ROTI-92149 format. One record per residue (C-alpha): residue number from 1; residue in one letter; x negated, y negated, z. Coordinates in nm, 2 decimals, padded with zeros to 4 digits, always signed. Layout:
// residues N
<r><pos>NUM</pos><code>A</code><east>X</east><north>Y</north><up>Z</up></r>
...
This chain:
// residues 235
<r><pos>1</pos><code>M</code><east>-10.15</east><north>-24.94</north><up>+09.51</up></r>
<r><pos>2</pos><code>H</code><east>-10.28</east><north>-24.69</north><up>+09.26</up></r>
<r><pos>3</pos><code>P</code><east>-10.03</east><north>-24.46</north><up>+09.09</up></r>
<r><pos>4</pos><code>D</code><east>-10.02</east><north>-24.10</north><up>+09.18</up></r>
<r><pos>5</pos><code>R</code><east>-10.19</east><north>-23.93</north><up>+08.87</up></r>
<r><pos>6</pos><code>R</code><east>-10.08</east><north>-23.59</north><up>+08.99</up></r>
<r><pos>7</pos><code>H</code><east>-09.72</east><north>-23.70</north><up>+08.97</up></r>
<r><pos>8</pos><code>D</code><east>-09.77</east><north>-23.84</north><up>+08.62</up></r>
<r><pos>9</pos><code>T</code><east>-09.94</east><north>-23.52</north><up>+08.50</up></r>
<r><pos>10</pos><code>A</code><east>-09.66</east><north>-23.31</north><up>+08.65</up></r>
<r><pos>11</pos><code>T</code><east>-09.39</east><north>-23.52</north><up>+08.49</up></r>
<r><pos>12</pos><code>F</code><east>-09.55</east><north>-23.51</north><up>+08.14</up></r>
<r><pos>13</pos><code>A</code><east>-09.59</east><north>-23.14</north><up>+08.17</up></r>
<r><pos>14</pos><code>L</code><east>-09.23</east><north>-23.10</north><up>+08.26</up></r>
<r><pos>15</pos><code>A</code><east>-09.13</east><north>-23.32</north><up>+07.96</up></r>
<r><pos>16</pos><code>A</code><east>-09.35</east><north>-23.12</north><up>+07.73</up></r>
<r><pos>17</pos><code>S</code><east>-09.22</east><north>-22.79</north><up>+07.86</up></r>
<r><pos>18</pos><code>T</code><east>-08.86</east><north>-22.92</north><up>+07.80</up></r>
<r><pos>19</pos><code>L</code><east>-08.93</east><north>-23.02</north><up>+07.45</up></r>
<r><pos>20</pos><code>A</code><east>-09.10</east><north>-22.69</north><up>+07.37</up></r>
<r><pos>21</pos><code>A</code><east>-08.81</east><north>-22.49</north><up>+07.52</up></r>
<r><pos>22</pos><code>F</code><east>-08.56</east><north>-22.70</north><up>+07.32</up></r>
<r><pos>23</pos><code>T</code><east>-08.76</east><north>-22.61</north><up>+07.00</up></r>
<r><pos>24</pos><code>L</code><east>-08.77</east><north>-22.24</north><up>+07.08</up></r>
<r><pos>25</pos><code>I</code><east>-08.39</east><north>-22.24</north><up>+07.15</up></r>
<r><pos>26</pos><code>C</code><east>-08.32</east><north>-22.42</north><up>+06.82</up></r>
<r><pos>27</pos><code>L</code><east>-08.53</east><north>-22.18</north><up>+06.63</up></r>
<r><pos>28</pos><code>S</code><east>-08.36</east><north>-21.88</north><up>+06.77</up></r>
<r><pos>29</pos><code>G</code><east>-08.01</east><north>-22.02</north><up>+06.69</up></r>
<r><pos>30</pos><code>P</code><east>-07.75</east><north>-21.86</north><up>+06.46</up></r>
<r><pos>31</pos><code>A</code><east>-07.82</east><north>-21.86</north><up>+06.08</up></r>
<r><pos>32</pos><code>H</code><east>-07.54</east><north>-22.09</north><up>+06.00</up></r>
<r><pos>33</pos><code>C</code><east>-07.70</east><north>-22.37</north><up>+06.21</up></r>
<r><pos>34</pos><code>Q</code><east>-07.99</east><north>-22.59</north><up>+06.10</up></r>
<r><pos>35</pos><code>T</code><east>-08.30</east><north>-22.69</north><up>+06.29</up></r>
<r><pos>36</pos><code>S</code><east>-08.55</east><north>-22.95</north><up>+06.16</up></r>
<r><pos>37</pos><code>A</code><east>-08.86</east><north>-23.12</north><up>+06.29</up></r>
<r><pos>38</pos><code>D</code><east>-09.08</east><north>-23.41</north><up>+06.20</up></r>
<r><pos>39</pos><code>L</code><east>-09.44</east><north>-23.49</north><up>+06.29</up></r>
<r><pos>40</pos><code>T</code><east>-09.50</east><north>-23.85</north><up>+06.22</up></r>
<r><pos>41</pos><code>L</code><east>-09.81</east><north>-24.07</north><up>+06.24</up></r>
<r><pos>42</pos><code>V</code><east>-09.71</east><north>-24.45</north><up>+06.26</up></r>
<r><pos>43</pos><code>S</code><east>-09.94</east><north>-24.75</north><up>+06.23</up></r>
<r><pos>44</pos><code>E</code><east>-09.76</east><north>-24.89</north><up>+06.53</up></r>
<r><pos>45</pos><code>Y</code><east>-09.47</east><north>-24.77</north><up>+06.74</up></r>
<r><pos>46</pos><code>A</code><east>-09.22</east><north>-25.04</north><up>+06.70</up></r>
<r><pos>47</pos><code>G</code><east>-08.84</east><north>-25.05</north><up>+06.76</up></r>
<r><pos>48</pos><code>R</code><east>-08.59</east><north>-25.33</north><up>+06.71</up></r>
<r><pos>49</pos><code>G</code><east>-08.87</east><north>-25.58</north><up>+06.65</up></r>
<r><pos>50</pos><code>I</code><east>-09.07</east><north>-25.50</north><up>+06.97</up></r>
<r><pos>51</pos><code>A</code><east>-09.40</east><north>-25.31</north><up>+06.99</up></r>
<r><pos>52</pos><code>L</code><east>-09.39</east><north>-25.02</north><up>+07.22</up></r>
<r><pos>53</pos><code>D</code><east>-09.75</east><north>-24.92</north><up>+07.13</up></r>
<r><pos>54</pos><code>T</code><east>-09.97</east><north>-25.15</north><up>+06.91</up></r>
<r><pos>55</pos><code>S</code><east>-10.20</east><north>-24.86</north><up>+06.83</up></r>
<r><pos>56</pos><code>P</code><east>-10.14</east><north>-24.58</north><up>+06.58</up></r>
<r><pos>57</pos><code>A</code><east>-09.93</east><north>-24.31</north><up>+06.74</up></r>
<r><pos>58</pos><code>L</code><east>-09.84</east><north>-23.95</north><up>+06.67</up></r>
<r><pos>59</pos><code>Q</code><east>-09.47</east><north>-23.87</north><up>+06.73</up></r>
<r><pos>60</pos><code>L</code><east>-09.26</east><north>-23.55</north><up>+06.73</up></r>
<r><pos>61</pos><code>R</code><east>-08.89</east><north>-23.51</north><up>+06.67</up></r>
<r><pos>62</pos><code>V</code><east>-08.68</east><north>-23.19</north><up>+06.68</up></r>
<r><pos>63</pos><code>E</code><east>-08.31</east><north>-23.17</north><up>+06.60</up></r>
<r><pos>64</pos><code>H</code><east>-08.06</east><north>-22.89</north><up>+06.58</up></r>
<r><pos>65</pos><code>E</code><east>-07.73</east><north>-22.91</north><up>+06.40</up></r>
<r><pos>66</pos><code>T</code><east>-07.43</east><north>-22.68</north><up>+06.40</up></r>
<r><pos>67</pos><code>A</code><east>-07.18</east><north>-22.60</north><up>+06.13</up></r>
<r><pos>68</pos><code>A</code><east>-06.91</east><north>-22.78</north><up>+06.34</up></r>
<r><pos>69</pos><code>G</code><east>-07.10</east><north>-23.11</north><up>+06.32</up></r>
<r><pos>70</pos><code>W</code><east>-07.25</east><north>-23.11</north><up>+06.67</up></r>
<r><pos>71</pos><code>Y</code><east>-07.61</east><north>-23.20</north><up>+06.70</up></r>
<r><pos>72</pos><code>A</code><east>-07.88</east><north>-23.25</north><up>+06.96</up></r>
<r><pos>73</pos><code>G</code><east>-08.24</east><north>-23.36</north><up>+06.95</up></r>
<r><pos>74</pos><code>A</code><east>-08.55</east><north>-23.47</north><up>+07.13</up></r>
<r><pos>75</pos><code>F</code><east>-08.82</east><north>-23.73</north><up>+07.04</up></r>
<r><pos>76</pos><code>A</code><east>-09.16</east><north>-23.78</north><up>+07.21</up></r>
<r><pos>77</pos><code>S</code><east>-09.42</east><north>-24.05</north><up>+07.16</up></r>
<r><pos>78</pos><code>P</code><east>-09.70</east><north>-24.23</north><up>+07.35</up></r>
<r><pos>79</pos><code>V</code><east>-09.61</east><north>-24.58</north><up>+07.45</up></r>
<r><pos>80</pos><code>R</code><east>-09.79</east><north>-24.87</north><up>+07.63</up></r>
<r><pos>81</pos><code>L</code><east>-09.57</east><north>-25.10</north><up>+07.85</up></r>
<r><pos>82</pos><code>E</code><east>-09.73</east><north>-25.39</north><up>+08.03</up></r>
<r><pos>83</pos><code>G</code><east>-10.08</east><north>-25.26</north><up>+07.95</up></r>
<r><pos>84</pos><code>R</code><east>-10.00</east><north>-24.92</north><up>+08.09</up></r>
<r><pos>85</pos><code>A</code><east>-10.02</east><north>-24.61</north><up>+07.87</up></r>
<r><pos>86</pos><code>Q</code><east>-09.76</east><north>-24.34</north><up>+07.92</up></r>
<r><pos>87</pos><code>G</code><east>-09.52</east><north>-24.12</north><up>+07.73</up></r>
<r><pos>88</pos><code>Q</code><east>-09.16</east><north>-24.17</north><up>+07.62</up></r>
<r><pos>89</pos><code>L</code><east>-08.91</east><north>-23.89</north><up>+07.58</up></r>
<r><pos>90</pos><code>I</code><east>-08.57</east><north>-23.95</north><up>+07.42</up></r>
<r><pos>91</pos><code>A</code><east>-08.30</east><north>-23.69</north><up>+07.43</up></r>
<r><pos>92</pos><code>Y</code><east>-07.98</east><north>-23.74</north><up>+07.23</up></r>
<r><pos>93</pos><code>G</code><east>-07.67</east><north>-23.56</north><up>+07.11</up></r>
<r><pos>94</pos><code>G</code><east>-07.34</east><north>-23.62</north><up>+06.94</up></r>
<r><pos>95</pos><code>R</code><east>-07.12</east><north>-23.52</north><up>+06.66</up></r>
<r><pos>96</pos><code>A</code><east>-07.08</east><north>-23.62</north><up>+06.29</up></r>
<r><pos>97</pos><code>Q</code><east>-06.78</east><north>-23.54</north><up>+06.07</up></r>
<r><pos>98</pos><code>R</code><east>-06.68</east><north>-23.62</north><up>+05.72</up></r>
<r><pos>99</pos><code>I</code><east>-06.38</east><north>-23.85</north><up>+05.65</up></r>
<r><pos>100</pos><code>T</code><east>-06.40</east><north>-23.83</north><up>+05.28</up></r>
<r><pos>101</pos><code>S</code><east>-06.66</east><north>-23.68</north><up>+05.03</up></r>
<r><pos>102</pos><code>T</code><east>-06.87</east><north>-24.00</north><up>+05.06</up></r>
<r><pos>103</pos><code>L</code><east>-06.78</east><north>-24.13</north><up>+05.41</up></r>
<r><pos>104</pos><code>S</code><east>-06.85</east><north>-23.98</north><up>+05.76</up></r>
<r><pos>105</pos><code>W</code><east>-06.83</east><north>-24.09</north><up>+06.12</up></r>
<r><pos>106</pos><code>D</code><east>-07.08</east><north>-24.03</north><up>+06.39</up></r>
<r><pos>107</pos><code>A</code><east>-07.08</east><north>-24.08</north><up>+06.77</up></r>
<r><pos>108</pos><code>G</code><east>-07.31</east><north>-23.97</north><up>+07.06</up></r>
<r><pos>109</pos><code>I</code><east>-07.53</east><north>-24.07</north><up>+07.34</up></r>
<r><pos>110</pos><code>T</code><east>-07.91</east><north>-24.12</north><up>+07.39</up></r>
<r><pos>111</pos><code>R</code><east>-08.13</east><north>-24.11</north><up>+07.70</up></r>
<r><pos>112</pos><code>S</code><east>-08.47</east><north>-24.28</north><up>+07.69</up></r>
<r><pos>113</pos><code>T</code><east>-08.72</east><north>-24.18</north><up>+07.97</up></r>
<r><pos>114</pos><code>F</code><east>-09.06</east><north>-24.34</north><up>+08.03</up></r>
<r><pos>115</pos><code>L</code><east>-09.27</east><north>-24.08</north><up>+08.21</up></r>
<r><pos>116</pos><code>R</code><east>-09.48</east><north>-24.31</north><up>+08.44</up></r>
<r><pos>117</pos><code>D</code><east>-09.24</east><north>-24.61</north><up>+08.50</up></r>
<r><pos>118</pos><code>G</code><east>-08.87</east><north>-24.53</north><up>+08.55</up></r>
<r><pos>119</pos><code>R</code><east>-08.78</east><north>-24.89</north><up>+08.57</up></r>
<r><pos>120</pos><code>W</code><east>-08.76</east><north>-24.90</north><up>+08.19</up></r>
<r><pos>121</pos><code>N</code><east>-08.53</east><north>-24.59</north><up>+08.16</up></r>
<r><pos>122</pos><code>Y</code><east>-08.20</east><north>-24.65</north><up>+07.99</up></r>
<r><pos>123</pos><code>H</code><east>-07.92</east><north>-24.47</north><up>+07.79</up></r>
<r><pos>124</pos><code>E</code><east>-07.70</east><north>-24.58</north><up>+07.51</up></r>
<r><pos>125</pos><code>F</code><east>-07.36</east><north>-24.47</north><up>+07.37</up></r>
<r><pos>126</pos><code>Y</code><east>-07.31</east><north>-24.52</north><up>+07.00</up></r>
<r><pos>127</pos><code>A</code><east>-07.06</east><north>-24.48</north><up>+06.72</up></r>
<r><pos>128</pos><code>G</code><east>-07.06</east><north>-24.56</north><up>+06.35</up></r>
<r><pos>129</pos><code>L</code><east>-06.99</east><north>-24.49</north><up>+05.99</up></r>
<r><pos>130</pos><code>A</code><east>-07.22</east><north>-24.37</north><up>+05.71</up></r>
<r><pos>131</pos><code>S</code><east>-07.19</east><north>-24.35</north><up>+05.34</up></r>
<r><pos>132</pos><code>Q</code><east>-07.43</east><north>-24.23</north><up>+05.07</up></r>
<r><pos>133</pos><code>R</code><east>-07.61</east><north>-24.57</north><up>+05.05</up></r>
<r><pos>134</pos><code>G</code><east>-07.58</east><north>-24.71</north><up>+05.40</up></r>
<r><pos>135</pos><code>S</code><east>-07.46</east><north>-24.69</north><up>+05.76</up></r>
<r><pos>136</pos><code>A</code><east>-07.34</east><north>-24.91</north><up>+06.05</up></r>
<r><pos>137</pos><code>R</code><east>-07.37</east><north>-24.81</north><up>+06.41</up></r>
<r><pos>138</pos><code>L</code><east>-07.28</east><north>-24.99</north><up>+06.73</up></r>
<r><pos>139</pos><code>F</code><east>-07.48</east><north>-24.91</north><up>+07.04</up></r>
<r><pos>140</pos><code>Y</code><east>-07.38</east><north>-24.99</north><up>+07.40</up></r>
<r><pos>141</pos><code>S</code><east>-07.62</east><north>-24.98</north><up>+07.70</up></r>
<r><pos>142</pos><code>P</code><east>-07.52</east><north>-25.04</north><up>+08.06</up></r>
<r><pos>143</pos><code>A</code><east>-07.88</east><north>-25.13</north><up>+08.15</up></r>
<r><pos>144</pos><code>Y</code><east>-08.10</east><north>-25.19</north><up>+07.84</up></r>
<r><pos>145</pos><code>Y</code><east>-08.46</east><north>-25.11</north><up>+07.93</up></r>
<r><pos>146</pos><code>G</code><east>-08.35</east><north>-25.11</north><up>+08.29</up></r>
<r><pos>147</pos><code>E</code><east>-08.21</east><north>-25.47</north><up>+08.27</up></r>
<r><pos>148</pos><code>G</code><east>-07.87</east><north>-25.59</north><up>+08.17</up></r>
<r><pos>149</pos><code>R</code><east>-07.58</east><north>-25.47</north><up>+07.96</up></r>
<r><pos>150</pos><code>S</code><east>-07.61</east><north>-25.50</north><up>+07.58</up></r>
<r><pos>151</pos><code>L</code><east>-07.46</east><north>-25.43</north><up>+07.24</up></r>
<r><pos>152</pos><code>Y</code><east>-07.67</east><north>-25.36</north><up>+06.94</up></r>
<r><pos>153</pos><code>L</code><east>-07.54</east><north>-25.35</north><up>+06.58</up></r>
<r><pos>154</pos><code>D</code><east>-07.76</east><north>-25.15</north><up>+06.34</up></r>
<r><pos>155</pos><code>L</code><east>-07.70</east><north>-25.19</north><up>+05.97</up></r>
<r><pos>156</pos><code>S</code><east>-07.92</east><north>-24.97</north><up>+05.73</up></r>
<r><pos>157</pos><code>G</code><east>-07.92</east><north>-24.90</north><up>+05.36</up></r>
<r><pos>158</pos><code>A</code><east>-08.12</east><north>-24.71</north><up>+05.10</up></r>
<r><pos>159</pos><code>W</code><east>-08.13</east><north>-24.76</north><up>+04.72</up></r>
<r><pos>160</pos><code>P</code><east>-08.30</east><north>-24.49</north><up>+04.50</up></r>
<r><pos>161</pos><code>L</code><east>-08.57</east><north>-24.63</north><up>+04.26</up></r>
<r><pos>162</pos><code>S</code><east>-08.66</east><north>-24.28</north><up>+04.12</up></r>
<r><pos>163</pos><code>D</code><east>-08.61</east><north>-23.92</north><up>+04.21</up></r>
<r><pos>164</pos><code>S</code><east>-08.87</east><north>-23.94</north><up>+04.49</up></r>
<r><pos>165</pos><code>V</code><east>-08.89</east><north>-24.32</north><up>+04.57</up></r>
<r><pos>166</pos><code>R</code><east>-08.64</east><north>-24.54</north><up>+04.74</up></r>
<r><pos>167</pos><code>L</code><east>-08.61</east><north>-24.88</north><up>+04.89</up></r>
<r><pos>168</pos><code>T</code><east>-08.47</east><north>-24.91</north><up>+05.24</up></r>
<r><pos>169</pos><code>A</code><east>-08.35</east><north>-25.20</north><up>+05.44</up></r>
<r><pos>170</pos><code>H</code><east>-08.24</east><north>-25.25</north><up>+05.80</up></r>
<r><pos>171</pos><code>A</code><east>-08.10</east><north>-25.54</north><up>+06.00</up></r>
<r><pos>172</pos><code>G</code><east>-08.01</east><north>-25.53</north><up>+06.37</up></r>
<r><pos>173</pos><code>L</code><east>-07.84</east><north>-25.78</north><up>+06.61</up></r>
<r><pos>174</pos><code>L</code><east>-07.86</east><north>-25.74</north><up>+06.99</up></r>
<r><pos>175</pos><code>H</code><east>-07.61</east><north>-25.92</north><up>+07.21</up></r>
<r><pos>176</pos><code>P</code><east>-07.70</east><north>-25.95</north><up>+07.58</up></r>
<r><pos>177</pos><code>M</code><east>-07.39</east><north>-25.92</north><up>+07.80</up></r>
<r><pos>178</pos><code>G</code><east>-07.53</east><north>-26.02</north><up>+08.14</up></r>
<r><pos>179</pos><code>G</code><east>-07.74</east><north>-25.88</north><up>+08.42</up></r>
<r><pos>180</pos><code>Y</code><east>-08.07</east><north>-25.97</north><up>+08.29</up></r>
<r><pos>181</pos><code>E</code><east>-08.34</east><north>-26.10</north><up>+08.52</up></r>
<r><pos>182</pos><code>G</code><east>-08.54</east><north>-26.36</north><up>+08.31</up></r>
<r><pos>183</pos><code>T</code><east>-08.62</east><north>-26.12</north><up>+08.02</up></r>
<r><pos>184</pos><code>V</code><east>-08.40</east><north>-26.30</north><up>+07.77</up></r>
<r><pos>185</pos><code>D</code><east>-08.49</east><north>-26.64</north><up>+07.61</up></r>
<r><pos>186</pos><code>G</code><east>-08.17</east><north>-26.81</north><up>+07.71</up></r>
<r><pos>187</pos><code>V</code><east>-07.86</east><north>-26.59</north><up>+07.67</up></r>
<r><pos>188</pos><code>G</code><east>-07.83</east><north>-26.59</north><up>+07.29</up></r>
<r><pos>189</pos><code>N</code><east>-07.84</east><north>-26.30</north><up>+07.05</up></r>
<r><pos>190</pos><code>S</code><east>-08.16</east><north>-26.16</north><up>+06.91</up></r>
<r><pos>191</pos><code>G</code><east>-08.23</east><north>-25.96</north><up>+06.60</up></r>
<r><pos>192</pos><code>D</code><east>-08.47</east><north>-25.78</north><up>+06.38</up></r>
<r><pos>193</pos><code>A</code><east>-08.51</east><north>-25.69</north><up>+06.01</up></r>
<r><pos>194</pos><code>R</code><east>-08.72</east><north>-25.45</north><up>+05.81</up></r>
<r><pos>195</pos><code>I</code><east>-08.76</east><north>-25.35</north><up>+05.44</up></r>
<r><pos>196</pos><code>A</code><east>-08.97</east><north>-25.07</north><up>+05.31</up></r>
<r><pos>197</pos><code>L</code><east>-09.06</east><north>-24.85</north><up>+05.02</up></r>
<r><pos>198</pos><code>V</code><east>-09.03</east><north>-24.47</north><up>+05.10</up></r>
<r><pos>199</pos><code>A</code><east>-09.17</east><north>-24.19</north><up>+04.89</up></r>
<r><pos>200</pos><code>D</code><east>-09.11</east><north>-23.82</north><up>+04.93</up></r>
<r><pos>201</pos><code>I</code><east>-09.41</east><north>-23.60</north><up>+04.83</up></r>
<r><pos>202</pos><code>G</code><east>-09.33</east><north>-23.23</north><up>+04.89</up></r>
<r><pos>203</pos><code>D</code><east>-09.28</east><north>-23.18</north><up>+05.26</up></r>
<r><pos>204</pos><code>C</code><east>-09.41</east><north>-23.52</north><up>+05.34</up></r>
<r><pos>205</pos><code>T</code><east>-09.27</east><north>-23.87</north><up>+05.35</up></r>
<r><pos>206</pos><code>V</code><east>-09.48</east><north>-24.19</north><up>+05.32</up></r>
<r><pos>207</pos><code>Q</code><east>-09.34</east><north>-24.53</north><up>+05.38</up></r>
<r><pos>208</pos><code>A</code><east>-09.48</east><north>-24.89</north><up>+05.40</up></r>
<r><pos>209</pos><code>G</code><east>-09.29</east><north>-25.21</north><up>+05.45</up></r>
<r><pos>210</pos><code>V</code><east>-09.25</east><north>-25.54</north><up>+05.64</up></r>
<r><pos>211</pos><code>Q</code><east>-09.06</east><north>-25.63</north><up>+05.95</up></r>
<r><pos>212</pos><code>T</code><east>-08.97</east><north>-25.94</north><up>+06.15</up></r>
<r><pos>213</pos><code>R</code><east>-08.79</east><north>-26.04</north><up>+06.47</up></r>
<r><pos>214</pos><code>W</code><east>-08.62</east><north>-26.35</north><up>+06.59</up></r>
<r><pos>215</pos><code>R</code><east>-08.58</east><north>-26.44</north><up>+06.96</up></r>
<r><pos>216</pos><code>S</code><east>-08.73</east><north>-26.21</north><up>+07.22</up></r>
<r><pos>217</pos><code>Y</code><east>-08.49</east><north>-26.03</north><up>+07.44</up></r>
<r><pos>218</pos><code>L</code><east>-08.77</east><north>-25.85</north><up>+07.62</up></r>
<r><pos>219</pos><code>S</code><east>-09.03</east><north>-26.12</north><up>+07.66</up></r>
<r><pos>220</pos><code>E</code><east>-09.28</east><north>-25.88</north><up>+07.85</up></r>
<r><pos>221</pos><code>L</code><east>-09.33</east><north>-25.67</north><up>+07.54</up></r>
<r><pos>222</pos><code>P</code><east>-09.53</east><north>-25.78</north><up>+07.23</up></r>
<r><pos>223</pos><code>R</code><east>-09.38</east><north>-25.86</north><up>+06.90</up></r>
<r><pos>224</pos><code>A</code><east>-09.41</east><north>-25.59</north><up>+06.63</up></r>
<r><pos>225</pos><code>R</code><east>-09.66</east><north>-25.66</north><up>+06.35</up></r>
<r><pos>226</pos><code>G</code><east>-09.53</east><north>-25.78</north><up>+06.02</up></r>
<r><pos>227</pos><code>F</code><east>-09.66</east><north>-25.47</north><up>+05.83</up></r>
<r><pos>228</pos><code>T</code><east>-09.55</east><north>-25.11</north><up>+05.91</up></r>
<r><pos>229</pos><code>A</code><east>-09.65</east><north>-24.78</north><up>+05.77</up></r>
<r><pos>230</pos><code>S</code><east>-09.60</east><north>-24.42</north><up>+05.85</up></r>
<r><pos>231</pos><code>L</code><east>-09.67</east><north>-24.06</north><up>+05.73</up></r>
<r><pos>232</pos><code>S</code><east>-09.42</east><north>-23.78</north><up>+05.82</up></r>
<r><pos>233</pos><code>L</code><east>-09.45</east><north>-23.41</north><up>+05.78</up></r>
<r><pos>234</pos><code>H</code><east>-09.12</east><north>-23.22</north><up>+05.77</up></r>
<r><pos>235</pos><code>F</code><east>-09.07</east><north>-22.86</north><up>+05.90</up></r>
């Protein structure tokens, strides 16, 4: 059975309209609030060691923060799942507050929607701590990529090498908690790691690095390439 292209077009148009409306609302907000946006070109759209699109992709993120620490955002990107091109829209929101001058906590929820195949849709709840040099976040999903329950630990850090260049590192560990239907190699944990050089040049950020993954918790999706690069324009 061929997919209904009219439904795909309508869904994508609705998602694009939602993102545009969100941007306009943010830009018209009170002066003490802050709105930011990033337009990013990536060599490959990869997350947690899996490739969501092996071709270069143009992505948009818009985020709005209030003086009280509340924030909300939206992210849009093309993806290719099981050979099928489509769009992904992620909406998220939460709150961050300082504990000390160098330590803060953060908690919220994300919702990831795939515009042509709702089987992959999922949401995650997260909470964590962040300092000037690093952060730790724990994510819980009741149905990760439409499959079983999972916990994901995200550890990230950054070390300045100069005023505009820094070294970043990330390590992640995913723990399946049951409910998967043959998408996990065994029932063990899986993980990913990345290290990159990041340079800020005016309103742009350039980064290049290497990444790896061990064990495949989503065997249908390809492994991310070892090299990763991106160029971001900040608004």
